[in-house]
DRENDO-1510 file (C-alpha; in Angstrom, 1 decimal, always signed):
<recs>
REC; n; res; u; v; w
REC; 1; MET; +84.6; +76.0; +88.8 .
REC; 2; LEU; +86.4; +77.1; +91.8 .
REC; 3; THR; +87.0; +74.4; +94.2 .
REC; 4; VAL; +88.1; +74.7; +97.9 .
REC; 5; SER; +89.6; +71.5; +98.8 .
REC; 6; ASN; +90.9; +70.7; +103.0 .
REC; 7; VAL; +92.4; +74.1; +103.3 .
REC; 8; SER; +93.5; +75.1; +106.5 .
REC; 9; ARG; +95.5; +78.0; +108.1 .
REC; 10; VAL; +97.8; +78.3; +110.7 .
REC; 11; PHE; +99.7; +81.7; +111.7 .
REC; 12; GLU; +102.6; +82.2; +114.0 .
REC; 13; SER; +102.0; +84.9; +116.5 .
REC; 14; ASP; +104.0; +85.8; +119.5 .
REC; 15; THR; +102.0; +83.8; +122.2 .
REC; 16; GLY; +101.8; +80.8; +119.9 .
REC; 17; MET; +100.3; +79.3; +117.0 .
REC; 18; VAL; +97.0; +80.7; +115.7 .
REC; 19; GLU; +94.6; +78.3; +113.6 .
REC; 20; ALA; +92.3; +80.6; +111.6 .
REC; 21; LEU; +90.7; +78.0; +109.3 .
REC; 22; ARG; +90.2; +74.5; +109.7 .
REC; 23; ASP; +89.2; +72.1; +106.9 .
REC; 24; ILE; +87.7; +74.3; +104.6 .
REC; 25; SER; +86.1; +72.4; +101.4 .
REC; 26; LEU; +83.8; +74.0; +99.0 .
REC; 27; GLU; +82.6; +73.9; +95.6 .
REC; 28; VAL; +81.7; +77.2; +93.8 .
REC; 29; SER; +79.6; +77.1; +90.2 .
REC; 30; ASP; +80.2; +79.3; +87.7 .
REC; 31; LYS; +78.1; +82.6; +88.1 .
REC; 32; GLU; +77.3; +81.8; +91.5 .
REC; 33; PHE; +76.9; +84.4; +94.0 .
REC; 34; VAL; +77.9; +83.1; +97.5 .
REC; 35; CYS; +77.7; +84.8; +100.5 .
REC; 36; PHE; +80.1; +84.1; +103.9 .
REC; 37; ILE; +79.1; +85.0; +107.7 .
REC; 38; GLY; +80.3; +84.0; +110.9 .
REC; 39; PRO; +81.7; +85.4; +114.2 .
REC; 40; SER; +84.4; +88.2; +114.2 .
REC; 41; GLY; +87.5; +86.6; +113.8 .
REC; 42; CYS; +86.5; +83.4; +112.5 .
REC; 43; GLY; +88.8; +82.9; +109.2 .
REC; 44; LYS; +86.6; +84.7; +106.5 .
REC; 45; THR; +88.9; +87.3; +105.3 .
REC; 46; THR; +91.9; +84.6; +105.6 .
REC; 47; LEU; +89.8; +82.2; +103.4 .
REC; 48; LEU; +89.2; +85.0; +100.4 .
REC; 49; ARG; +92.7; +85.9; +100.8 .
REC; 50; VAL; +93.8; +82.4; +99.9 .
REC; 51; ILE; +91.1; +81.7; +97.4 .
REC; 52; ALA; +92.6; +85.2; +95.8 .
REC; 53; GLY; +96.5; +84.0; +96.0 .
REC; 54; LEU; +97.0; +86.6; +98.4 .
REC; 55; ASP; +98.0; +84.3; +101.0 .
REC; 56; GLN; +98.9; +80.3; +101.1 .
REC; 57; PRO; +96.8; +77.6; +102.9 .
REC; 58; THR; +99.1; +75.5; +105.5 .
REC; 59; SER; +97.3; +72.7; +103.8 .
REC; 60; GLY; +95.2; +72.1; +101.2 .
REC; 61; GLU; +94.6; +73.8; +98.1 .
REC; 62; VAL; +92.0; +76.2; +96.0 .
REC; 63; LEU; +91.7; +75.1; +92.4 .
REC; 64; LEU; +90.0; +77.5; +89.5 .
REC; 65; ASP; +89.0; +75.9; +86.6 .
REC; 66; GLY; +91.4; +72.8; +87.6 .
REC; 67; VAL; +94.6; +74.7; +87.9 .
REC; 68; ALA; +95.9; +75.5; +91.7 .
REC; 69; ILE; +95.7; +79.0; +92.8 .
REC; 70; GLN; +99.5; +79.9; +94.0 .
REC; 71; SER; +99.4; +83.8; +93.5 .
REC; 72; PRO; +97.4; +86.8; +92.3 .
REC; 73; ASP; +95.7; +87.1; +89.6 .
REC; 74; PRO; +93.5; +89.2; +87.5 .
REC; 75; GLU; +91.1; +86.0; +87.2 .
REC; 76; ARG; +90.1; +87.0; +90.5 .
REC; 77; GLY; +89.4; +90.7; +91.4 .
REC; 78; MET; +89.4; +91.8; +94.7 .
REC; 79; VAL; +87.1; +94.4; +96.4 .
REC; 80; PHE; +88.1; +95.4; +100.0 .
REC; 81; GLN; +86.3; +97.0; +102.8 .
REC; 82; GLU; +88.3; +100.4; +102.3 .
REC; 83; TYR; +88.3; +101.9; +98.8 .
REC; 84; SER; +91.9; +101.5; +98.2 .
REC; 85; LEU; +91.8; +103.8; +95.4 .
REC; 86; PHE; +94.7; +106.3; +94.2 .
REC; 87; PRO; +94.2; +109.7; +95.4 .
REC; 88; TRP; +96.3; +111.3; +92.9 .
REC; 89; ARG; +94.8; +109.5; +89.9 .
REC; 90; THR; +91.4; +110.7; +88.4 .
REC; 91; ILE; +88.6; +107.8; +88.8 .
REC; 92; ILE; +89.1; +106.8; +84.8 .
REC; 93; ASP; +92.7; +106.4; +85.6 .
REC; 94; ASN; +92.0; +104.5; +88.6 .
REC; 95; ILE; +89.9; +102.2; +87.0 .
REC; 96; ALA; +92.5; +101.4; +84.3 .
REC; 97; PHE; +95.3; +101.2; +86.3 .
REC; 98; GLY; +95.2; +97.0; +86.3 .
REC; 99; LEU; +94.5; +97.7; +82.5 .
REC; 100; GLU; +97.4; +100.0; +82.4 .
REC; 101; ILE; +99.8; +97.8; +84.4 .
REC; 102; LYS; +98.9; +94.8; +81.6 .
REC; 103; GLY; +100.2; +97.3; +79.0 .
REC; 104; VAL; +97.0; +98.3; +77.2 .
REC; 105; PRO; +97.3; +101.1; +75.4 .
REC; 106; LYS; +96.0; +104.4; +76.5 .
REC; 107; ALA; +92.8; +104.9; +74.7 .
REC; 108; GLU; +91.9; +101.1; +74.4 .
REC; 109; ARG; +92.2; +100.9; +78.2 .
REC; 110; HIS; +90.2; +104.0; +79.2 .
REC; 111; ASP; +87.1; +102.8; +76.5 .
REC; 112; ILE; +87.1; +99.9; +78.7 .
REC; 113; ALA; +87.2; +101.7; +82.2 .
REC; 114; GLN; +84.4; +103.9; +80.5 .
REC; 115; LYS; +82.0; +100.8; +80.0 .
REC; 116; TYR; +82.6; +99.8; +83.7 .
REC; 117; LEU; +82.4; +103.3; +84.9 .
REC; 118; GLU; +79.0; +103.8; +83.1 .
REC; 119; LEU; +77.8; +100.5; +84.3 .
REC; 120; VAL; +78.1; +101.3; +87.8 .
REC; 121; GLY; +76.3; +104.7; +86.9 .
REC; 122; LEU; +79.6; +107.3; +87.3 .
REC; 123; GLY; +80.1; +107.7; +84.1 .
REC; 124; ALA; +79.8; +111.8; +84.3 .
REC; 125; PHE; +82.6; +111.6; +87.2 .
REC; 126; ARG; +85.7; +110.3; +85.0 .
REC; 127; ASN; +87.8; +113.4; +85.4 .
REC; 128; ASN; +87.1; +113.8; +89.1 .
REC; 129; TYR; +89.1; +112.7; +92.2 .
REC; 130; PRO; +88.2; +110.4; +94.5 .
REC; 131; TYR; +88.2; +113.2; +97.2 .
REC; 132; GLU; +85.2; +114.6; +95.3 .
REC; 133; LEU; +83.4; +111.6; +95.6 .
REC; 134; SER; +81.0; +110.4; +98.6 .
REC; 135; GLY; +81.8; +107.0; +100.5 .
REC; 136; GLY; +79.4; +104.8; +98.3 .
REC; 137; MET; +80.3; +106.5; +95.2 .
REC; 138; ARG; +84.1; +105.4; +95.6 .
REC; 139; GLN; +83.0; +101.8; +96.2 .
REC; 140; ARG; +81.4; +101.8; +93.5 .
REC; 141; VAL; +84.4; +102.8; +91.4 .
REC; 142; ALA; +86.5; +100.0; +93.5 .
REC; 143; ILE; +84.0; +97.7; +92.3 .
REC; 144; ALA; +84.2; +98.8; +88.5 .
REC; 145; ARG; +88.2; +99.1; +88.5 .
REC; 146; ALA; +88.1; +95.4; +89.8 .
REC; 147; LEU; +85.4; +94.2; +86.8 .
REC; 148; ALA; +87.4; +96.1; +83.9 .
REC; 149; ASN; +90.1; +93.6; +84.4 .
REC; 150; ASP; +87.2; +90.8; +83.5 .
REC; 151; PRO; +88.0; +88.5; +86.4 .
REC; 152; LYS; +86.3; +85.0; +86.2 .
REC; 153; VAL; +85.7; +85.4; +90.1 .
REC; 154; LEU; +85.1; +88.7; +92.0 .
REC; 155; LEU; +86.0; +88.5; +95.6 .
REC; 156; MET; +84.3; +91.1; +97.9 .
REC; 157; ASP; +85.3; +91.5; +101.8 .
REC; 158; GLU; +82.9; +93.6; +103.2 .
REC; 159; PRO; +83.0; +96.1; +100.7 .
REC; 160; PHE; +79.8; +97.9; +102.0 .
REC; 161; GLY; +80.5; +97.6; +105.9 .
REC; 162; SER; +81.6; +101.2; +106.2 .
REC; 163; ILE; +78.5; +103.0; +104.5 .
REC; 164; ASP; +75.2; +103.9; +105.9 .
REC; 165; ALA; +72.4; +101.7; +106.1 .
REC; 166; GLN; +70.5; +104.0; +103.4 .
REC; 167; THR; +73.2; +104.0; +100.8 .
REC; 168; ARG; +74.2; +100.3; +101.3 .
REC; 169; ASN; +70.8; +99.4; +100.5 .
REC; 170; ILE; +71.3; +100.9; +97.6 .
REC; 171; LEU; +74.4; +99.6; +96.7 .
REC; 172; GLN; +73.5; +96.3; +97.0 .
REC; 173; GLY; +70.9; +96.6; +94.5 .
REC; 174; GLU; +73.2; +98.2; +92.0 .
REC; 175; LEU; +75.7; +95.3; +92.9 .
REC; 176; LEU; +72.7; +92.9; +91.7 .
REC; 177; LYS; +72.1; +94.8; +88.6 .
REC; 178; ILE; +75.6; +94.5; +87.6 .
REC; 179; TRP; +76.2; +91.0; +88.7 .
REC; 180; GLN; +73.0; +90.2; +86.4 .
REC; 181; LYS; +74.8; +92.0; +83.4 .
REC; 182; ASP; +78.2; +90.6; +83.9 .
REC; 183; ARG; +77.2; +87.5; +85.5 .
REC; 184; LYS; +80.6; +86.9; +87.6 .
REC; 185; THR; +81.1; +84.4; +90.1 .
REC; 186; VAL; +80.6; +86.5; +93.6 .
REC; 187; LEU; +82.3; +85.7; +96.9 .
REC; 188; PHE; +81.2; +88.0; +99.2 .
REC; 189; ILE; +82.0; +88.4; +102.8 .
REC; 190; THR; +79.3; +90.1; +105.4 .
REC; 191; HIS; +78.5; +90.4; +108.9 .
REC; 192; SER; +75.0; +91.3; +107.8 .
REC; 193; ILE; +72.5; +88.6; +107.4 .
REC; 194; ASP; +69.9; +90.5; +105.9 .
REC; 195; GLU; +72.4; +91.5; +103.4 .
REC; 196; ALA; +73.6; +87.5; +102.6 .
REC; 197; VAL; +69.6; +86.9; +102.4 .
REC; 198; TYR; +69.7; +90.0; +100.0 .
REC; 199; LEU; +72.3; +89.1; +97.6 .
REC; 200; ALA; +72.9; +85.0; +97.7 .
REC; 201; ASP; +72.4; +82.1; +96.0 .
REC; 202; ARG; +73.9; +80.2; +99.0 .
REC; 203; VAL; +75.4; +81.2; +102.1 .
REC; 204; VAL; +78.3; +79.5; +104.0 .
REC; 205; VAL; +78.0; +79.6; +107.8 .
REC; 206; LEU; +81.5; +79.5; +109.4 .
REC; 207; SER; +82.2; +78.7; +113.3 .
REC; 208; ALA; +83.7; +80.4; +115.7 .
REC; 209; ARG; +87.8; +80.0; +115.1 .
REC; 210; PRO; +89.0; +77.9; +113.8 .
REC; 211; GLY; +86.6; +78.6; +110.9 .
REC; 212; GLN; +84.9; +75.4; +109.9 .
REC; 213; ILE; +81.9; +75.0; +107.5 .
REC; 214; ARG; +79.2; +75.0; +110.0 .
REC; 215; SER; +76.4; +75.0; +107.5 .
REC; 216; ILE; +75.6; +75.8; +103.7 .
REC; 217; ILE; +71.9; +77.4; +102.9 .
REC; 218; ASP; +70.5; +77.8; +99.5 .
REC; 219; ILE; +68.5; +80.7; +99.0 .
REC; 220; ASP; +65.9; +79.8; +95.9 .
REC; 221; LEU; +64.2; +82.8; +96.1 .
REC; 222; ASP; +63.5; +85.2; +93.0 .
REC; 223; ARG; +65.1; +88.5; +92.8 .
REC; 224; PRO; +64.6; +91.2; +93.6 .
REC; 225; ARG; +63.8; +89.9; +96.9 .
REC; 226; ILE; +61.0; +91.9; +99.1 .
REC; 227; ARG; +63.2; +92.1; +102.4 .
REC; 228; THR; +60.1; +91.9; +104.7 .
REC; 229; SER; +58.5; +88.9; +103.0 .
REC; 230; VAL; +57.6; +86.0; +104.8 .
REC; 231; GLU; +60.0; +84.0; +102.6 .
REC; 232; VAL; +62.8; +86.2; +103.2 .
REC; 233; ASN; +62.7; +86.3; +107.1 .
REC; 234; VAL; +62.4; +82.5; +107.3 .
REC; 235; VAL; +65.3; +82.2; +105.9 .
REC; 236; ARG; +66.7; +85.3; +108.1 .
REC; 237; GLU; +65.7; +83.7; +111.0 .
REC; 238; ARG; +67.2; +80.2; +110.1 .
REC; 239; LEU; +70.5; +82.0; +109.4 .
REC; 240; LEU; +70.1; +84.4; +112.4 .
REC; 241; GLY; +69.7; +80.9; +115.0 .
REC; 242; LEU; +73.0; +79.1; +113.3 .
REC; 243; LEU; +75.0; +82.4; +113.6 .
REC; 244; GLY; +74.0; +82.5; +117.2 .
REC; 245; GLU; +75.0; +79.2; +117.9 .
REC; 246; ALA; +78.3; +79.7; +116.2 .
REC; 247; ARG; +78.6; +83.2; +118.6 .
REC; 248; ALA; +77.6; +81.2; +121.9 .
REC; 249; GLN; +80.5; +78.9; +120.8 .
REC; 250; GLU; +82.7; +81.5; +120.7 .
REC; 251; CYS; +81.7; +83.1; +123.9 .
REC; 252; GLY; +81.5; +79.7; +125.9 .
REC; 253; GLU; +77.9; +81.0; +126.8 .
REC; 254; THR; +75.2; +78.2; +127.4 .
REC; 255; ILE; +72.6; +80.8; +126.0 .
REC; 256; CYS; +73.8; +83.4; +123.3 .
REC; 257; TRP; +72.7; +87.0; +122.8 .
REC; 258; THR; +69.8; +85.4; +120.6 .
REC; 259; GLY; +68.6; +83.3; +122.9 .
REC; 260; VAL; +70.0; +80.4; +121.3 .
REC; 261; ALA; +71.1; +77.2; +122.9 .
REC; 262; CYS; +74.6; +76.1; +122.4 .
REC; 263; THR; +75.0; +72.6; +121.2 .
REC; 264; ASP; +78.9; +72.1; +121.6 .
</recs>
């Protein structure tokens, strides 16, 4: 359904040209949950922005159902690390914002927004304002807002990165429940190997900048996954090794902090 074909992205800076991505090619199936991990600055967010249509590749293209992505579209919902909620709007009106832009009548858009508010477990907070909610609750609202537009693809850029560990684990479970009910295609950026193993059907490991696909790991484990199980830890250690190699490449060391020898 989603095809990333030979995508590269080069930025011009005061110090010269910066190559963020190099020749990324990837196919993502309908309803698949794919996580991306890699060293800081390897281009994960840049890749997600290109897929969202918020940025254009220097070369290559991204296709959704065979149509080239050239600009933002409701078919691709974006959830950022920051909640990006309008503080002057109630929760229900925050969720309904995209529908309002589309011209959906107020009663209808509130009905749709309420459905997704219930889906994320916040049905009783429709008339509250963002400042009255915890960080985890606000991120649920951001997810509900993205889902309310009924996108084909949900793009998530470290959505739980600024949330405490306990709440993060809870939200990971809630996200999987939502995904299993709604079955959107999800592309999810994270710095957490544990999070990637818990959530994903596949994990894409990117190299240090310029970001290239170093490896793609299939995770064929039943959900819900037990975080401490032998099977989960086998996958975790494999990903830790690959990420350690990528970080060793980035810092130019022979042995990275993981104890993994750099192969480059």
